[in-house]
C-alpha positions, 0 to 999 in steps of 0.5 A: 421552280425545280430547275432541270438545266441552268445555262451560264454566260458571262458578258462585259458589255455591248462592245465586249464578248459573251462567253458561255460556261461550256465555251460553245458560245464565244462571241464578240459583241458590238452596237448595231449600226442603227444604234451608232455602232459599227455593226461588227459584233452580235448584240443582245437583241440578236441573241434574245431573238435566236433564243426566243425563236428556238424556244417558241418553235420547240414549245409549238412542237410540244403543243402539237404533240400534245394535241396531235397536230402535225407542225412539221414545216413550221418555222419561227422568226423572232424580230426583237426591237429596242427603243426608248420607252416612256420613262426615258430608258430603253424597252423591247418589243417582239414580233413572232412571225410563224410560217405554218403549213397549209393545214394550219392556216386560219383559226387552227393556226391562230389557236395553236399560236395562242396555246404556244404563247401561253406555254413557251417559257420565254413568252411567260417570262416576257408577259406583261413586260414586253409587247409580243405580237404573233403573226401567221405567215 
C-alpha cells in the first residue's frame, strides 16, 4: 500500500487518555458501566464505531458518485459490541445500521450497501475477523 495519510494516536489503557499527534483528539478513557467501569470516559469501542461509521458513509458516497446514485440523506450508525470469544479472550462484532432515502429502499439499497462494504477500508480491515451485519433502516 502507498500511504496517502497516516493518523497517529497514543493511549495508555482503558482508564487513561487517548491523544492524537495533532492534539485534535485528547480524550479521557474509561470502562463502560457494562464492563464494570464508571462510564466517565469514552472507550475504544465508541472510537471504533465513530471511525467505522464515518468511513462507511464516505465510502457509500464514493460508490454513489461512481454509479451515479444520489445518496443524499443517507446516514450510518455503527454499533460495536465487545464480548467473550470462543478462546476465552475478547472479540468484537459490528452492526451497521444505514438509513437510506426512499428511492434506495429494497434491492437498490442492498446492492449499494454490499458494494460499499466491499470498498470501505474499515470493512476490508475487519473482513474475516469481525462479524459485520448490514441493516437497512
